[in-house]
N, CA and C atoms as an extended XYZ file, in Angstrom:
306
Properties=species:S:1:pos:R:3:atomname:S:1:resname:S:1:resid:I:1 pbc="F F F"
N         7.738      300.148      -78.710 N   UNK     1
C         9.145      300.113      -79.041 CA  UNK     1
C         9.517      301.267      -79.968 C   UNK     1
N         8.660      301.529      -80.953 N   UNK     2
C         8.935      302.635      -81.872 CA  UNK     2
C         8.902      303.967      -81.130 C   UNK     2
N         8.011      304.074      -80.147 N   UNK     3
C         7.948      305.316      -79.379 CA  UNK     3
C         9.235      305.527      -78.585 C   UNK     3
N         9.801      304.460      -78.050 N   UNK     4
C        11.077      304.576      -77.331 CA  UNK     4
C        12.199      304.998      -78.275 C   UNK     4
N        12.203      304.448      -79.484 N   UNK     5
C        13.204      304.849      -80.476 CA  UNK     5
C        13.028      306.319      -80.837 C   UNK     5
N        11.779      306.758      -80.972 N   UNK     6
C        11.494      308.162      -81.260 CA  UNK     6
C        11.991      309.060      -80.129 C   UNK     6
N        11.715      308.681      -78.894 N   UNK     7
C        12.174      309.471      -77.743 CA  UNK     7
C        13.698      309.528      -77.685 C   UNK     7
N        14.354      308.417      -77.961 N   UNK     8
C        15.815      308.388      -77.976 CA  UNK     8
C        16.364      309.308      -79.063 C   UNK     8
N        15.783      309.252      -80.254 N   UNK     9
C        16.236      310.095      -81.363 CA  UNK     9
C        16.046      311.576      -81.038 C   UNK     9
N        14.894      311.934      -80.495 N   UNK    10
C        14.644      313.331      -80.140 CA  UNK    10
C        15.583      313.791      -79.024 C   UNK    10
N        15.837      312.920      -78.054 N   UNK    11
C        16.771      313.256      -76.982 CA  UNK    11
C        18.179      313.468      -77.498 C   UNK    11
N        18.601      312.625      -78.419 N   UNK    12
C        19.930      312.758      -79.016 CA  UNK    12
C        20.062      314.069      -79.784 C   UNK    12
N        19.046      314.412      -80.559 N   UNK    13
C        19.067      315.666      -81.309 CA  UNK    13
C        19.059      316.855      -80.356 C   UNK    13
N        18.224      316.809      -79.331 N   UNK    14
C        18.143      317.918      -78.379 CA  UNK    14
C        19.452      318.093      -77.612 C   UNK    14
N        20.045      317.001      -77.161 N   UNK    15
C        21.304      317.077      -76.398 CA  UNK    15
C        22.438      317.628      -77.256 C   UNK    15
N        22.559      317.131      -78.477 N   UNK    16
C        23.615      317.618      -79.362 CA  UNK    16
C        23.411      319.090      -79.692 C   UNK    16
N        22.170      319.482      -79.956 N   UNK    17
C        21.885      320.889      -80.254 CA  UNK    17
C        22.198      321.777      -79.054 C   UNK    17
N        21.807      321.339      -77.869 N   UNK    18
C        22.069      322.125      -76.665 CA  UNK    18
C        23.564      322.270      -76.414 C   UNK    18
N        24.304      321.179      -76.573 N   UNK    19
C        25.759      321.245      -76.394 CA  UNK    19
C        26.397      322.172      -77.420 C   UNK    19
N        25.918      322.143      -78.638 N   UNK    20
C        26.466      323.007      -79.683 CA  UNK    20
C        26.214      324.476      -79.360 C   UNK    20
N        25.039      324.783      -78.838 N   UNK    21
C        24.682      326.169      -78.539 CA  UNK    21
C        25.375      326.671      -77.280 C   UNK    21
N        25.431      325.851      -76.242 N   UNK    22
C        25.858      326.347      -74.935 CA  UNK    22
C        27.320      326.100      -74.583 C   UNK    22
N        27.978      325.150      -75.225 N   UNK    23
C        29.326      324.781      -74.822 CA  UNK    23
C        30.308      325.071      -75.957 C   UNK    23
N        31.188      326.038      -75.730 N   UNK    24
C        32.126      326.450      -76.772 CA  UNK    24
C        33.099      325.332      -77.138 C   UNK    24
N        33.564      324.589      -76.141 N   UNK    25
C        34.495      323.486      -76.407 CA  UNK    25
C        33.824      322.401      -77.253 C   UNK    25
N        32.602      322.060      -76.908 N   UNK    26
C        31.852      321.051      -77.667 CA  UNK    26
C        31.564      321.540      -79.087 C   UNK    26
N        31.259      322.825      -79.229 N   UNK    27
C        31.010      323.397      -80.550 CA  UNK    27
C        32.233      323.259      -81.441 C   UNK    27
N        33.406      323.600      -80.903 N   UNK    28
C        34.646      323.469      -81.688 CA  UNK    28
C        34.908      322.015      -82.065 C   UNK    28
N        34.631      321.099      -81.135 N   UNK    29
C        34.839      319.672      -81.405 CA  UNK    29
C        33.915      319.181      -82.524 C   UNK    29
N        32.642      319.571      -82.470 N   UNK    30
C        31.696      319.150      -83.498 CA  UNK    30
C        32.039      319.741      -84.862 C   UNK    30
N        32.452      320.996      -84.886 N   UNK    31
C        32.830      321.627      -86.156 CA  UNK    31
C        34.069      320.964      -86.735 C   UNK    31
N        35.025      320.615      -85.895 N   UNK    32
C        36.237      319.941      -86.365 CA  UNK    32
C        35.905      318.543      -86.913 C   UNK    32
N        35.024      317.819      -86.233 N   UNK    33
C        34.609      316.507      -86.736 CA  UNK    33
C        33.924      316.647      -88.092 C   UNK    33
N        33.086      317.659      -88.224 N   UNK    34
C        32.407      317.885      -89.500 CA  UNK    34
C        33.406      318.258      -90.591 C   UNK    34
N        34.403      319.049      -90.248 N   UNK    35
C        35.407      319.462      -91.228 CA  UNK    35
C        36.197      318.265      -91.743 C   UNK    35
N        36.472      317.296      -90.872 N   UNK    36
C        37.250      316.128      -91.270 CA  UNK    36
C        36.443      315.121      -92.094 C   UNK    36
N        35.158      314.994      -91.815 N   UNK    37
C        34.315      314.012      -92.515 CA  UNK    37
C        32.976      314.635      -92.915 C   UNK    37
N        32.983      315.546      -93.879 N   UNK    38
C        31.729      316.229      -94.216 CA  UNK    38
C        30.678      315.318      -94.858 C   UNK    38
N        31.079      314.404      -95.731 N   UNK    39
C        30.090      313.542      -96.395 CA  UNK    39
C        29.444      312.561      -95.423 C   UNK    39
N        30.214      312.036      -94.498 N   UNK    40
C        29.653      311.131      -93.490 CA  UNK    40
C        28.614      311.849      -92.647 C   UNK    40
N        28.933      313.062      -92.229 N   UNK    41
C        27.997      313.820      -91.405 CA  UNK    41
C        26.771      314.247      -92.209 C   UNK    41
N        26.959      314.577      -93.471 N   UNK    42
C        25.824      314.936      -94.313 CA  UNK    42
C        24.891      313.736      -94.496 C   UNK    42
N        25.466      312.553      -94.717 N   UNK    43
C        24.651      311.341      -94.840 CA  UNK    43
C        23.863      311.087      -93.555 C   UNK    43
N        24.508      311.203      -92.406 N   UNK    44
C        23.810      310.975      -91.139 CA  UNK    44
C        22.731      312.024      -90.895 C   UNK    44
N        22.982      313.271      -91.312 N   UNK    45
C        21.971      314.317      -91.178 CA  UNK    45
C        20.735      313.983      -92.016 C   UNK    45
N        20.947      313.559      -93.254 N   UNK    46
C        19.823      313.184      -94.119 CA  UNK    46
C        19.065      312.002      -93.520 C   UNK    46
N        19.806      311.024      -93.005 N   UNK    47
C        19.178      309.852      -92.393 CA  UNK    47
C        18.339      310.269      -91.184 C   UNK    47
N        18.844      311.174      -90.374 N   UNK    48
C        18.086      311.633      -89.203 CA  UNK    48
C        16.845      312.420      -89.622 C   UNK    48
N        16.958      313.224      -90.673 N   UNK    49
C        15.794      313.977      -91.152 CA  UNK    49
C        14.697      313.013      -91.606 C   UNK    49
N        15.072      311.990      -92.376 N   UNK    50
C        14.081      310.997      -92.796 CA  UNK    50
C        13.474      310.281      -91.592 C   UNK    50
N        14.293      309.952      -90.598 N   UNK    51
C        13.786      309.269      -89.403 CA  UNK    51
C        12.801      310.146      -88.644 C   UNK    51
N        13.123      311.416      -88.504 N   UNK    52
C        12.222      312.341      -87.809 CA  UNK    52
C        10.926      312.506      -88.600 C   UNK    52
N        11.041      312.613      -89.931 N   UNK    53
C         9.826      312.709      -90.758 CA  UNK    53
C         8.928      311.493      -90.544 C   UNK    53
N         9.528      310.319      -90.495 N   UNK    54
C         8.742      309.101      -90.309 CA  UNK    54
C         8.101      309.060      -88.929 C   UNK    54
N         8.902      309.238      -87.874 N   UNK    55
C         8.364      309.108      -86.521 CA  UNK    55
C         7.345      310.199      -86.199 C   UNK    55
N         7.618      311.433      -86.577 N   UNK    56
C         6.639      312.493      -86.311 CA  UNK    56
C         5.403      312.285      -87.176 C   UNK    56
N         5.608      311.802      -88.398 N   UNK    57
C         4.468      311.508      -89.260 CA  UNK    57
C         3.564      310.432      -88.689 C   UNK    57
N         4.141      309.480      -87.973 N   UNK    58
C         3.351      308.409      -87.362 CA  UNK    58
C         2.686      308.881      -86.072 C   UNK    58
N         3.439      309.571      -85.213 N   UNK    59
C         2.918      309.940      -83.895 CA  UNK    59
C         2.115      311.238      -83.891 C   UNK    59
N         2.245      312.047      -84.934 N   UNK    60
C         1.445      313.270      -85.067 CA  UNK    60
C         0.728      313.177      -86.416 C   UNK    60
N        -0.402      312.498      -86.457 N   UNK    61
C        -1.074      312.240      -87.734 CA  UNK    61
C        -1.416      313.502      -88.530 C   UNK    61
N        -1.661      314.611      -87.847 N   UNK    62
C        -1.962      315.851      -88.562 CA  UNK    62
C        -0.793      316.235      -89.466 C   UNK    62
N         0.409      316.065      -88.978 N   UNK    63
C         1.601      316.350      -89.775 CA  UNK    63
C         1.869      315.229      -90.780 C   UNK    63
N         1.682      314.006      -90.373 N   UNK    64
C         1.995      312.859      -91.220 CA  UNK    64
C         1.107      312.723      -92.440 C   UNK    64
N        -0.107      313.240      -92.369 N   UNK    65
C        -1.036      313.131      -93.492 CA  UNK    65
C        -0.843      314.223      -94.541 C   UNK    65
N         0.026      315.189      -94.284 N   UNK    66
C         0.276      316.242      -95.273 CA  UNK    66
C         0.887      315.645      -96.529 C   UNK    66
N         0.401      316.094      -97.674 N   UNK    67
C         0.965      315.631      -98.933 CA  UNK    67
C         2.098      316.565      -99.333 C   UNK    67
N         3.231      315.981      -99.690 N   UNK    68
C         4.407      316.780     -100.019 CA  UNK    68
C         4.287      317.379     -101.414 C   UNK    68
N         3.803      316.597     -102.365 N   UNK    69
C         3.628      317.091     -103.735 CA  UNK    69
C         2.241      316.691     -104.224 C   UNK    69
N         1.968      316.981     -105.480 N   UNK    70
C         0.680      316.598     -106.054 CA  UNK    70
C         0.579      315.101     -106.312 C   UNK    70
N         1.679      314.389     -106.164 N   UNK    71
C         1.673      312.946     -106.420 CA  UNK    71
C         0.959      312.164     -105.318 C   UNK    71
N         0.700      312.789     -104.196 N   UNK    72
C        -0.011      312.122     -103.112 CA  UNK    72
C         0.888      311.509     -102.055 C   UNK    72
N         2.189      311.696     -102.157 N   UNK    73
C         3.113      311.155     -101.152 CA  UNK    73
C         2.955      311.935      -99.856 C   UNK    73
N         2.707      311.212      -98.773 N   UNK    74
C         2.558      311.848      -97.472 CA  UNK    74
C         3.901      311.869      -96.750 C   UNK    74
N         4.002      312.709      -95.734 N   UNK    75
C         5.262      312.906      -95.020 CA  UNK    75
C         5.796      311.594      -94.459 C   UNK    75
N         4.959      310.817      -93.805 N   UNK    76
C         5.446      309.581      -93.183 CA  UNK    76
C         5.901      308.571      -94.227 C   UNK    76
N         5.280      308.565      -95.411 N   UNK    77
C         5.696      307.631      -96.463 CA  UNK    77
C         7.083      307.984      -96.996 C   UNK    77
N         7.311      309.263      -97.215 N   UNK    78
C         8.637      309.701      -97.668 CA  UNK    78
C         9.669      309.395      -96.592 C   UNK    78
N         9.292      309.616      -95.333 N   UNK    79
C        10.205      309.343      -94.228 CA  UNK    79
C        10.596      307.879      -94.129 C   UNK    79
N         9.632      306.979      -94.277 N   UNK    80
C         9.967      305.554      -94.148 CA  UNK    80
C        10.785      305.064      -95.337 C   UNK    80
N        10.479      305.540      -96.531 N   UNK    81
C        11.267      305.136      -97.703 CA  UNK    81
C        12.697      305.653      -97.575 C   UNK    81
N        12.849      306.909      -97.160 N   UNK    82
C        14.191      307.466      -96.984 CA  UNK    82
C        14.971      306.788      -95.872 C   UNK    82
N        14.306      306.493      -94.760 N   UNK    83
C        14.974      305.831      -93.635 CA  UNK    83
C        15.488      304.454      -94.036 C   UNK    83
N        14.634      303.668      -94.648 N   UNK    84
C        15.069      302.331      -95.056 CA  UNK    84
C        16.050      302.389      -96.220 C   UNK    84
N        15.914      303.392      -97.081 N   UNK    85
C        16.888      303.560      -98.159 CA  UNK    85
C        18.280      303.845      -97.620 C   UNK    85
N        18.366      304.706      -96.625 N   UNK    86
C        19.666      304.998      -95.999 CA  UNK    86
C        20.205      303.768      -95.283 C   UNK    86
N        19.325      303.019      -94.640 N   UNK    87
C        19.751      301.807      -93.939 CA  UNK    87
C        20.317      300.790      -94.920 C   UNK    87
N        19.648      300.599      -96.046 N   UNK    88
C        20.139      299.666      -97.064 CA  UNK    88
C        21.456      300.173      -97.644 C   UNK    88
N        21.590      301.476      -97.812 N   UNK    89
C        22.835      302.064      -98.325 CA  UNK    89
C        24.020      301.684      -97.443 C   UNK    89
N        23.787      301.602      -96.129 N   UNK    90
C        24.883      301.256      -95.218 CA  UNK    90
C        25.316      299.799      -95.352 C   UNK    90
N        24.506      298.955      -95.969 N   UNK    91
C        24.920      297.569      -96.203 CA  UNK    91
C        26.055      297.500      -97.211 C   UNK    91
N        26.050      298.429      -98.154 N   UNK    92
C        26.988      298.363      -99.274 CA  UNK    92
C        28.141      299.353      -99.173 C   UNK    92
N        27.977      300.404      -98.400 N   UNK    93
C        28.994      301.449      -98.301 CA  UNK    93
C        29.343      301.662      -96.836 C   UNK    93
N        30.635      301.688      -96.537 N   UNK    94
C        31.093      301.987      -95.183 CA  UNK    94
C        31.067      303.504      -94.998 C   UNK    94
N        30.196      303.982      -94.140 N   UNK    95
C        29.995      305.421      -93.980 CA  UNK    95
C        31.273      306.120      -93.537 C   UNK    95
N        32.064      305.469      -92.700 N   UNK    96
C        33.289      306.098      -92.209 CA  UNK    96
C        34.324      306.296      -93.310 C   UNK    96
N        34.195      305.567      -94.404 N   UNK    97
C        35.178      305.671      -95.484 CA  UNK    97
C        34.675      306.465      -96.685 C   UNK    97
N        33.506      307.077      -96.580 N   UNK    98
C        32.962      307.863      -97.688 CA  UNK    98
C        33.881      309.032      -98.026 C   UNK    98
N        34.452      309.645      -97.015 N   UNK    99
C        35.239      310.862      -97.217 CA  UNK    99
C        36.645      310.604      -97.739 C   UNK    99
N        37.071      309.370      -97.758 N   UNK   100
C        38.424      309.075      -98.226 CA  UNK   100
C        38.450      309.058      -99.746 C   UNK   100
N        39.480      309.677     -100.304 N   UNK   101
C        39.635      309.707     -101.758 CA  UNK   101
C        40.013      308.317     -102.264 C   UNK   101
N        39.481      307.914     -103.430 N   UNK   102
C        39.800      306.576     -103.955 CA  UNK   102
C        41.231      306.461     -104.426 C   UNK   102
């Protein structure tokens, strides 16, 4: 099941990247969406980075066993803590309303 989630995440990233590079209309649409809600998109980008760190750290042990600092934290450990931290953050904060001024 985790492998299917990993494949879906990689496919989503690849498709969005390809559309951004190859399709001018899609590029303008994505840039406009980012301009309207920069904090929401930044949060989702961080969440995706943590998810990729976790999944690649699990499925590619050579990468996952790398220590990020001298503290001994490995890539997959940082990825899982960040992924679940972002998930818990969504319980308390509506991501779509982050960009609205109070």
